[in-house]
DOTORTOR-662727 format. One record per residue (C-alpha): x, y, z; residue in one letter. Coordinates in steps of 0.02 Angstrom, whole numbers, padded with zeros to 5 digits, always signed. Example, Ala and Ser with C-alpha at 12.3 -4.5 7.8 and 13.67 -1.06 7.14 Angstrom:
<recs>
+00615-00225+00390A +00684-00053+00357S 
</recs>
This chain:
<recs>
-01066+01049-00367Q -00968+00955-00236Y -01061+00820-00141K -00982+00738+00011P -00960+00549+00000P -01091+00433+00071R -01036+00359+00239P -00950+00194+00211G -00910+00234+00029S -00730+00252-00036P -00650+00423-00021T -00475+00401-00091V -00355+00265-00149E -00178+00254-00081H -00033+00164-00160G +00020+00107-00332F -00111+00066-00466P -00133-00120-00490H -00077-00186-00661Q -00039-00019-00747P -00045-00025-00936S -00028+00153-01005A +00061+00316-00963L +00060+00495-01024N +00114+00667-00966F +00048+00842-01007D +00196+00962-00993P +00083+01116-00994Q -00032+01057-00855L +00107+00955-00773Q -00014+00812-00747L +00026+00627-00766M -00105+00500-00818A -00096+00312-00786I -00216+00184-00859G -00233+00006-00793S -00288-00164-00857K -00443-00155-00748S -00504+00001-00839G -00449+00130-00711A -00384+00301-00765V -00290+00400-00633K -00220+00575-00651I -00086+00644-00534Y -00011+00816-00509G +00059+00897-00354A +00036+00798-00192P -00150+00798-00154G -00201+00827-00336V -00281+00665-00394E -00424+00619-00510F -00486+00441-00527T -00607+00356-00645G -00657+00176-00676L -00748+00085-00814H -00904-00008-00764K -00843-00153-00868D -00663-00212-00866T -00573-00140-01018A -00385-00125-01016A -00322+00049-01060V -00179+00026-01184T -00145+00208-01233Q -00188+00373-01154I -00163+00553-01213H -00205+00728-01152F -00292+00850-01268L -00390+01012-01264Q -00568+01043-01322G -00740+00963-01316Q -00760+00780-01361V -00930+00695-01372R -00917+00541-01484Q -00808+00388-01506N -00764+00262-01638H -00715+00079-01647F -00551+00046-01741L -00418-00088-01719R -00299+00042-01652V -00112+00017-01629T -00057+00196-01597V -00131+00370-01571L -00063+00544-01607L -00141+00711-01561L -00115+00852-01685L -00147+01005-01576R -00110+01123-01720S -00259+01069-01825C -00374+00986-01697D -00352+00812-01769L -00329+00642-01689L -00218+00532-01795C -00255+00345-01774V -00143+00206-01838G -00222+00035-01861T -00168-00146-01870E -00203-00150-02056G -00077-00013-02091G -00203+00125-02121G -00198+00297-02041V -00363+00384-02003H -00397+00561-01945F -00534+00607-01824L -00594+00786-01807D -00590+00864-01635L -00693+00899-01537P -00826+00784-01611C -00710+00635-01648L -00794+00614-01818S -00697+00522-01952L -00625+00635-02088R -00641+00518-02235E -00549+00623-02365N -00394+00630-02256Q -00373+00445-02219S -00206+00378-02275L -00233+00204-02345L -00106+00073-02392L -00126+00095-02580D -00078+00278-02565Q +00078+00230-02470V +00122+00092-02592M +00113+00214-02738Q +00244+00323-02654S +00363+00179-02617M +00521+00146-02720P +00508+00005-02848E +00634-00108-02761D +00530-00106-02601Y +00369-00165-02684R +00373-00352-02659C +00191-00388-02625G +00218-00405-02438K +00114-00314-02311S +00190-00163-02227L +00123-00225-02062G +00033-00123-01930P +00073+00058-01893V +00201+00056-01751E +00231+00242-01723S +00158+00412-01765L +00259+00570-01729Q +00217+00750-01777E +00357+00860-01841H +00418+00969-01695P +00437+01126-01801Q +00316+01104-01947L +00139+01063-01889P +00038+00955-02006G +00183+00842-02056K +00176+00669-01981I +00309+00535-01970L +00227+00364-01994I +00323+00205-01954G +00268+00033-02012Y +00316-00130-01931S +00408-00195-02085R +00531-00049-02078G +00458+00086-02190L +00453+00264-02124V +00346+00395-02214V +00343+00583-02186L +00166+00631-02236W +00108+00809-02272D -00075+00832-02225L -00098+00989-02330S -00028+00920-02494S -00074+00738-02456R +00097+00682-02518N +00241+00581-02447A +00386+00704-02432E +00512+00579-02368H +00534+00390-02362L +00655+00294-02254G +00680+00107-02277V +00756-00005-02144S +00795-00189-02160L +00750-00220-01978Q +00578-00226-01900Q +00530-00055-01833L +00485-00032-01649E +00475+00156-01618S +00515+00330-01687L +00562+00497-01609V +00604+00667-01684W +00758+00766-01643E +00699+00936-01577R +00751+01036-01731S +00661+00917-01848G +00815+00892-01958S +00829+00710-01910S +00733+00570-01826F +00784+00413-01733I +00714+00239-01755S +00732+00086-01643S +00724-00092-01706H +00695-00273-01660S +00880-00318-01672D +00922-00211-01520G +00989-00064-01618G +00939+00114-01660Y +00973+00224-01811S +00984+00411-01843V +00905+00469-02007W +00928+00638-02093A +00778+00725-02170V +00840+00817-02325A +00721+00918-02432S +00807+00873-02595G +00816+00685-02564N +00643+00605-02540P +00712+00428-02525Y +00833+00371-02390T +00899+00194-02392H +01042+00217-02271Q +01037+00303-02100P +01168+00428-02046V +01222+00309-01908S +01168+00143-01834S +01212+00073-01664T +01179-00088-01571I +01228-00033-01395P +01241-00206-01319Y +01301-00302-01473G +01381-00385-01564P +01290-00539-01501F +01101-00552-01536P +01000-00430-01432C +00818-00405-01390K +00717-00265-01468A +00728-00083-01413I +00544-00054-01382N +00550+00135-01362K +00680+00271-01381I +00689+00455-01332L +00817+00582-01397W +00833+00743-01297R +00950+00886-01343T +01051+00984-01213T +01148+01147-01208R +01310+01049-01190S +01285+00979-01365G +01280+00798-01305C +01103+00727-01320P +01026+00620-01186V +00969+00455-01262V +00847+00347-01164V +00784+00178-01223Y +00706+00020-01154S +00762-00157-01193G +00907-00198-01309G +00987-00321-01187M +01098-00464-01249P +00972-00601-01281R +01070-00750-01213A +01144-00670-01057S +01018-00539-01000Y +00863-00570-01103G +00757-00582-00947D +00811-00414-00875R +00691-00266-00869H +00801-00119-00914C +00800+00063-00967V +00967+00135-01025S +01024+00316-01015I +01169+00379-01120Q +01250+00550-01133Q +01422+00563-01208D +01531+00443-01105K +01403+00422-00967Q +01306+00261-00984H +01193+00181-00854V +01079+00031-00873T +00937+00045-00748L +00894-00131-00692D +00717-00155-00626F +00629-00301-00545T +00469-00284-00645S +00419-00256-00826R +00438-00082-00904V +00268-00015-00959I +00317+00157-01025D +00424+00309-00986F +00440+00495-01025F +00556+00640-00988T +00512+00803-00904V +00593+00933-01017H +00569+01105-01093T +00427+01112-01220T +00424+01301-01248D +00454+01327-01436P +00562+01479-01397E +00691+01365-01316H +00818+01286-01432E +00855+01133-01324Y +00754+01002-01230D +00864+01006-01073D +00780+00857-00987P +00770+00871-00799S +00694+00704-00750A +00653+00532-00818L +00490+00451-00760V +00478+00262-00784V +00315+00169-00756L +00346-00012-00712L +00223-00151-00684E +00247-00138-00494E +00313+00037-00458E +00351+00212-00524L +00534+00267-00530V +00593+00445-00560V +00774+00482-00606I +00853+00653-00578D +00944+00697-00740L +01015+00861-00673L +01116+00786-00529T +01280+00696-00566P +01258+00509-00555G +01074+00520-00601W +01003+00471-00430P +00824+00420-00396S +00694+00543-00330I +00580+00464-00198P +00399+00498-00248P +00280+00586-00126P +00143+00467-00181Y +00125+00310-00290L +00246+00222-00173A +00243+00032-00195P +00157-00024-00036L +00188-00202-00092H +00376-00188-00116S +00366-00338-00003S +00196-00420+00022A +00093-00336+00159I +00055-00454+00303T -00021-00337+00433T -00056-00153+00467S -00108-00035+00605C -00156+00149+00615H -00088+00277+00738I -00185+00440+00753D -00132+00608+00825R +00053+00568+00825V +00147+00686+00943P +00257+00813+00855A +00414+00752+00942K +00392+00573+00883L +00347+00632+00708W +00502+00740+00692D +00617+00603+00755R +00544+00479+00631L +00561+00605+00489A +00745+00633+00529I +00777+00446+00535A +00686+00427+00369G +00790+00563+00286K +00949+00474+00339S +00883+00321+00246Q +00851+00422+00088G +00662+00414+00108T +00657+00600+00066H +00759+00665-00081S +00899+00786-00035P +00923+00834-00219H +00763+00884-00307R +00579+00912-00278S +00444+00811-00363W +00445+00856-00551P +00258+00823-00576I +00174+00967-00486C +00021+01021-00586G -00142+01074-00506G -00180+01144-00336K -00229+01053-00178N -00384+01141-00109L -00398+01034+00047A -00355+01125+00209P -00197+01071+00299P -00228+00917+00407P -00268+00956+00588K -00169+00808+00649Q -00029+00694+00591Q -00074+00512+00568D +00032+00360+00530L -00008+00196+00445L +00112+00056+00491L +00125-00093+00373T +00213-00255+00414G +00289-00353+00271H +00344-00526+00223E +00529-00479+00221D +00527-00426+00404G +00512-00239+00374T +00391-00116+00451V +00354+00038+00348R +00287+00201+00417F +00173+00302+00301W +00104+00478+00319D -00084+00462+00294V -00131+00633+00361S -00196+00686+00190G -00233+00619+00017V -00053+00579-00031A +00017+00426+00056L +00200+00470+00086T +00339+00357+00153P +00413+00421+00315V +00527+00285+00385Y +00571+00101+00359K +00620-00021+00496L +00704-00186+00455S +00706-00327+00582T +00810-00445+00474A +00972-00379+00550H +00920-00448+00719V +00941-00625+00652F +01059-00729+00548H +00985-00766+00377T +01047-00861+00226D +01069-00701+00125C +01173-00598+00246D +01293-00480+00158L +01382-00419+00313N +01337-00364+00488D +01322-00178+00450D +01151-00122+00387P +01225+00051+00358L +01349-00015+00230D +01300+00058+00059P +01332-00112-00017R +01179-00177+00077N +01065-00047+00000D +00996-00106-00168P +00961+00074-00220D +01146+00117-00210T +01219-00042-00281Q +01322+00007-00429Q +01385-00094-00573E +01364-00281-00550E +01456-00320-00711E +01583-00226-00813E +01462-00227-00959W +01319-00185-00969P +01336-00054-00829P +01189-00115-00725F +01121-00016-00579R +00985-00088-00470K +00845+00041-00458V +00678+00036-00368G +00622-00044-00208C +00500-00177-00268F +00567-00346-00211D +00441-00488-00218P +00562-00613-00141Y +00593-00635+00045S +00760-00696+00113D +00669-00801+00242D +00480-00820+00260P +00501-00833+00449R +00544-00647+00453L +00365-00600+00407G +00283-00473+00523I +00116-00531+00593Q +00072-00404+00729K +00124-00225+00771I +00092-00118+00926S +00159+00058+00952L +00149+00174+01102C +00161+00349+01029K +00197+00432+01196Y +00343+00323+01255S +00410+00285+01080C +00404+00099+01115R +00367-00020+00973L +00330-00207+00974V +00333-00313+00816V +00296-00498+00813A +00331-00621+00674G +00297-00788+00592T +00427-00886+00691A +00366-00837+00864G +00484-00688+00879Q +00425-00537+00980V +00543-00387+00970I +00532-00237+01085V +00610-00081+01010L +00649+00095+01070G +00676+00253+00968L +00853+00321+00961S +00925+00469+00867D +01101+00398+00859E +01181+00246+00783R +01209+00108+00909S +01313-00051+00915D +01245-00170+01044H +01192-00346+01081M +01010-00391+01099I +00944-00474+01256D +00857-00636+01212V +00727-00717+01325S +00645-00883+01284T +00467-00922+01338V +00422-01106+01324D +00232-01117+01311L +00237-01307+01310L +00346-01342+01460Q +00301-01501+01556D +00187-01557+01413L +00225-01736+01363E +00194-01813+01195G +00201-01654+01092F +00318-01638+00942T +00336-01475+00847W +00341-01511+00661K +00346-01332+00597G +00490-01218+00551H +00637-01185+00665D +00658-01025+00763R +00764-00885+00693L +00940-00877+00760E +00981-00712+00844A +01150-00632+00816R +01273-00672+00953A +01388-00522+00924N +01356-00335+00942P +01261-00272+00790T +01260-00095+00720P +01088-00016+00708F +01051+00148+00617P +00955+00293+00695P +00772+00255+00719G +00689+00111+00809F +00822-00004+00881Q +00789-00175+00962P +00803-00186+01150L +00750-00364+01184V +00697-00517+01086L +00567-00632+01162V +00563-00801+01077Q +00407-00906+01099A +00427-01095+01093L +00366-01183+00991P +00408-01049+00861P +00229-01037+00796A +00164-00878+00716S +00113-00741+00837V -00074-00713+00826T -00098-00570+00951A +00009-00435+01032V -00028-00292+01151T +00086-00165+01234L +00066-00065+01394H +00216+00050+01397A +00166+00131+01562E +00181-00038+01648W +00327-00094+01536N +00227-00248+01491M +00203-00345+01329V +00079-00486+01304A +00084-00602+01155F -00013-00754+01098G +00011-00899+00977T -00086-01056+00937S -00010-01137+01092H -00047-01009+01226G -00002-00833+01280F +00138-00751+01376G +00166-00596+01481L +00334-00510+01477F +00412-00371+01581D +00537-00292+01462Y +00594-00161+01587H +00670-00283+01709R +00730-00396+01571C +00847-00261+01508T +00930-00230+01676L +01116-00262+01691H +01155-00429+01776P +01249-00339+01916N +01098-00232+01961D +01007-00276+02121S +00844-00312+02031L +00921-00433+01906A +00878-00614+01940M +00989-00766+01926E +00988-00869+01767G +00921-00825+01596P +00744-00891+01618L +00715-00812+01787S +00705-00642+01703R +00533-00690+01639V +00454-00684+01811K +00282-00647+01740S +00258-00830+01697L +00194-00883+01867K +00121-01049+01917K -00060-00996+01892S -00019-00932+01717L +00067-01094+01669R -00080-01194+01732Q -00199-01097+01621S -00084-01129+01471F -00092-01314+01507R -00281-01309+01515R -00285-01226+01344I -00165-01353+01271R -00252-01503+01343K -00419-01441+01276S -00345-01417+01104R -00246-01579+01101V -00373-01695+01181S -00528-01613+01108G -00621-01641+01272K -00720-01509+01361K -00623-01455+01514R -00707-01438+01683P -00767-01264+01726L -00698-01169+01875T -00802-01071+01995T -00790-00903+01904P -00840-00987+01742T -00991-01066+01823S -01057-00895+01869K -01037-00837+01691V -01125-00993+01628Q -01273-00949+01736E -01274-00772+01669A -01266-00836+01491N -01408-00957+01525A -01516-00816+01593A -01495-00719+01432L -01520-00873+01324A -01686-00911+01409D -01764-00761+01323Q -01879-00842+01195E -01912-00689+01089E -01771-00645+00971V -01762-00475+00886A -01813-00477+00701P -01636-00437+00643V -01560-00576+00746Q -01563-00765+00739R -01518-00898+00863R -01337-00953+00866I -01292-01133+00841E -01159-01197+00963P -00992-01243+00888R -00898-01404+00914S -00761-01411+01044A -00658-01528+00936D -00588-01388+00827D -00399-01411+00813S -00379-01221+00812L -00474-01192+00973S -00317-01143+01068G -00270-00999+00952V -00260-00836+01050V -00359-00707+00950R -00347-00551+01057C -00260-00478+01211L -00302-00327+01316C -00225-00233+01463F -00340-00137+01580A -00340-00052+01749D -00505-00113+01819T -00595-00209+01956Y -00569-00395+01943L -00549-00470+02116R -00678-00363+02205D -00773-00199+02187G -00659-00103+02304T -00483-00126+02236H -00439-00097+02056H -00274-00133+01973G -00185-00194+01816P -00264-00341+01727T -00232-00444+01571L -00372-00516+01464W -00350-00650+01332A -00479-00719+01210G -00461-00882+01113T -00532-00965+00959N -00642-01078+01066S -00738-00937+01148G -00637-00937+01309S -00586-00776+01397V -00453-00775+01533Y -00433-00626+01650A -00277-00609+01758Y -00247-00491+01901A -00071-00419+01888L +00040-00352+02024E +00160-00235+01937V +00301-00158+02040P +00290+00031+02046G +00108+00039+01991V -00024+00112+02107C -00168-00006+02147V -00345+00042+02199G -00308+00069+02383S -00174+00197+02339G -00037+00075+02384R +00112+00070+02267V +00188-00102+02248L +00371-00115+02291G +00513-00187+02193E +00510-00365+02135G +00439-00468+01995S +00270-00459+01911V +00137-00574+01983E -00005-00641+01876A -00152-00729+01958V -00302-00800+01865L -00453-00700+01919G -00593-00747+01799K -00620-00875+01664E -00766-00848+01546I -00829-00979+01425Q -00951-00916+01294L -01094-01039+01272M -01079-01057+01084H -00889-01065+01084R -00876-00933+00946A -00700-00860+00924P -00669-00704+01027V -00625-00560+00910V -00603-00416+01031S -00606-00371+01216I -00629-00194+01285A -00650-00137+01465V -00768+00010+01497L -00759+00128+01645D -00899+00183+01760G -00970+00299+01626R -00969+00163+01495G -00822+00239+01403K -00667+00145+01343P -00516+00161+01454L -00385+00286+01392P -00223+00230+01313E -00067+00213+01422P +00003+00382+01473Y -00149+00477+01408Q -00225+00506+01580A -00059+00533+01671S -00005+00661+01540L -00176+00750+01546D -00207+00706+01364L -00372+00622+01401A -00505+00623+01537T -00461+00506+01680A -00572+00351+01684P -00718+00344+01806D -00665+00227+01946M -00809+00270+02063S -00940+00163+01975N -00938-00018+01921T -00842-00061+01765H -00894-00178+01625S -00809-00281+01491V -00868-00291+01310L -00828-00457+01228I -00854-00470+01040A -00856-00644+00964S -00886-00693+00784E -01068-00724+00828E -01121-00588+00947Q -01078-00442+01061L -01094-00455+01250K -01068-00336+01395V -01030-00406+01569F -01023-00307+01730S -00865-00312+01836L -00807-00383+01951P -00952-00507+01966K -00952-00544+01779V -01140-00541+01764S -01216-00520+01590A -01292-00349+01559K -01338-00345+01375T -01299-00428+01211K -01330-00417+01025F -01328-00564+00905K -01251-00496+00746L -01323-00632+00634T -01456-00546+00530A -01404-00646+00377H -01359-00828+00362E -01173-00854+00371G -01137-00682+00445C -00979-00677+00552R -00889-00533+00639V -00715-00507+00566R -00655-00339+00634R -00708-00237+00787V -00651-00064+00844A -00702+00072+00965M -00710+00238+00871V -00757+00416+00916T -00889+00499+00808M -00885+00690+00807Y -01038+00797+00778S -01048+00912+00627T -01170+01029+00716A -01088+01042+00887Q -00901+01062+00888E -00864+00988+01060D -00988+00844+01053Y -00937+00665+01016C -00996+00487+01048E -00906+00322+01072N -00963+00195+00944T -00927+00012+00917L -00893-00031+00734V -00905-00210+00670C -00853-00272+00499L -00931-00437+00447T -00879-00567+00321N -01016-00497+00207L -00920-00332+00196G -01051-00236+00296D -01012-00108+00431L -01124-00109+00585H -01118+00035+00710L -01179+00015+00890F -01195+00129+01040T -01085+00089+01190V -01121+00012+01314P -01306-00013+01269A -01262-00102+01104L -01407-00018+01016R -01390-00034+00826P -01370+00135+00743Q -01337+00108+00558V -01270-00018+00433R -01163+00024+00282Y -01109-00083+00134E -00923-00058+00124C -00825-00204+00048I -00884-00335-00076R -00916-00499+00014K -00813-00588-00120E -00661-00482-00074D -00596-00595+00063I -00422-00517+00068S -00498-00342+00078G -00604-00390+00229I -00457-00476+00313A -00343-00324+00288S -00464-00193+00352C -00402-00077+00490V -00502+00061+00575F -00447+00230+00639T -00508+00302+00803K -00593+00446+00712S -00710+00337+00608G -00608+00305+00450Q -00538+00143+00383G -00417+00064+00259F -00423-00101+00165Y -00325-00176+00022L -00414-00173-00146I -00261-00250-00229S -00089-00305-00169P -00027-00127-00198S -00175-00014-00155E -00270+00036+00000Y -00447+00098-00015E -00492+00229+00114R -00669+00256+00178F -00756+00354+00314S -00904+00316+00426M -00905+00492+00495S -00990+00643+00418A -00864+00754+00509K -00698+00668+00473V -00661+00625+00291T -00504+00623+00184T -00532+00644-00002E -00455+00736-00150P -00508+00919-00157L -00408+00995-00297C -00413+01100-00455S -00316+01124-00616V -00286+01299-00683Q -00317+01304-00871L -00251+01443-00982D -00401+01433-01098R -00585+01485-01097P -00688+01408-00959L -00807+01324-01082E -00662+01223-01151S -00619+01082-01032Q -00461+00979-01020S -00486+00806-01091R -00405+00637-01105L -00406+00529-01260I -00379+00346-01222Y -00385+00180-01311H -00440+00013-01238T -00400-00164-01290H -00575-00178-01365T -00529-00054-01502G -00630+00088-01427R -00565+00265-01446V -00650+00381-01323A -00626+00534-01215A -00649+00593-01037G -00665+00762-00950I -00534+00814-00823V -00622+00916-00689G -00666+00887-00509Y -00729+00722-00576R -00660+00620-00719L -00804+00577-00836D -00810+00481-00999L -00943+00532-01125Q -01005+00405-01252H -01121+00413-01402N -01287+00356-01332Q -01343+00287-01501E -01195+00167-01503D -01198+00111-01323F -01377+00130-01266G -01454+00200-01109Q -01350+00182-00953G -01182+00193-01041Q -01180+00383-01053Q -01064+00397-00904Q -00932+00263-00885V -00808+00354-00776F -00854+00428-00608Q -00737+00490-00474A -00763+00548-00298W 
</recs>
């Protein structure tokens, strides 16, 4: 019976399994299984069909197989290879000692009288092969494709035995002088193919009248004659054309390309060497398995690599790649930041999808070849995006509306700058696309395949912050070298120059020397940009320190950004005007008219505080806030779940880091006139509030400001008593609700904010939450989120919780994630604690740092460099696998997996709504009955 997940618990995993170690495919069910070194077993079918299980104790899965029937016991053997004999319900197990054992299904009990021991094999060997040496471990087991019960057994030393289970005799022996790596039958069963350690493969004939074969029909070293590495695995698939498709891994010339990770495909004169950037784990072909068909006719090749999954279309000329609808390598370049966009408008979604198709994100050739099972989840009510920023300067857009995380569009910012690895100026040139790069050398015929690239051309390109306005299609990305790029969405290719504006945050400051990296050099010539998001203006902060905060208000055409040296306000609308227009100002720096005298003075105060380490004098607005803080601090009684906060030192060298920025239309100067404001919070517990005069924006009196430049005047300066870093700032309207996003109210997409009652501002620091009334900035309420020693707030978000009982009822809730991995939910604006959930392990520092919340009460965090864990705090809104697999067998017989771990354990698991592993309780004791559990 289905049980919904507990709030705060994981619901689904997105991305590519970390450290995969085993692969298998069931052609009848069309399900693919992947095992990992951490003990995870994951099964995939059609998009949305996923089953996941995990060992309680880490045990690397080395082999995995599908089977049918009930399995209730397990055995310990030093296993090297497994083979399922479906015809006689036997599991054939090859061991390191060279023995072959048979386990009865479904009970997995050892069939002693059928075990094939070394002495039996030695008796069947020719005299000239008996030299007293060990045959080595069993390397391969293959059942005859036409005659069930006959098994091809390959030993490491080179001996191949065709064993008949019914007569218990060796019907055929093949002897190779090279160490054996793998075996595969030809479909008719008249021959088999062996691969070897010298980089070659051989074709052997199986003749009924000749039990001993010393010479193969043919032998080939594809990349000889110089010494080559071993061919680890080989597949031989027949086709109607008469030319088989041969697929094998390894075999590269040892001296020249011994470090390459390759899989080669050959058919007649066609020969391609797929060159990957990570190690090949395993591969299989999707082909016809119906015994009535005479040929295999492979349609696709699936290659599991250490860092990604690659699928090759074998039916299309040129054998192109098929982009997967899931299992995409999130970490193709290391993830540096992320943000979630909910309820994406259909127009924006369609335009992004079209731009993504032009990049090859969606396959124009074939559909996904692994499509077993049925997704029972209802279609998503809304379309959501997850944006990830990466070390190589790319921003990737992912569809996270359902269970399957699907790539939609990729934006590269590297073409805005000159880098050391520039190929040419045209990003649309096929030569710049690694997926379409053809032969690098005349021989072997390498082709770069896959998108995993762990190396960055320039670490300064790394994306640190992202902000997207889904209504105006404006995007802002900020990077490691102080670059802030404003982009607009275009459906056509464009060749244009990018406006560059420089903002010096340290002007007039004497005695400061920047010792970090240089700024990135923008291209001076017109640059071609493909359809999609195209850069409009580049704002370069000086010194080129990493951007720590960014916010966008597209309705006001304003961008605010912060670094460790201060923060800046930029009007990108007027910056992009033509110099001959009447509104354009003289000189390059005069375009940044938002940097007024009062703003520069506040920057200097921040810098002097950080550089000198002295406490700066408080202005009049700050004094009022100090009094309000003191009034709250005078309360002697502290709630049981709270503790007093110890003040922090003002000598912290990182005190000037800007942690958060916020735009708001609120009351700042007085209680009568409201207007645009900018709020900035720093690492030293300081909050700066600026009143903005934005041309064309209506202010509280109904007056619309005329043309001109943006004015920014310091209105309030708040200094938190304990100097804890400010994590988040949110302005609440007269009803205590968060202000709507830009354009939401004007487009009637959200209720207009209440401007008739006094507003308030909620300031979340690492130590506590505080609500101040506006415009007087008097403290209203607070909550010290320090129930446990060492507790610190790491992430804060305003989310909407929907009722399961009443369709149109919802509440605004403040969610806090602490460094202990706990989620705390509070009412707004009363800050009354509602519930606490354990979400992330406190030892998982990277997971806590990567967490991002959705506005509907869900969240994502990285559980590995390549996987996001998804969770939900809402009983109403959850995203989890709801799927089924149709089995053409009695209901009492369940689909199972046989797998083998590095500990020598052979065991089984049930494939159902959950993936369970059943153990023998006598062997493993109480509490080990269920090792796998999925949600």
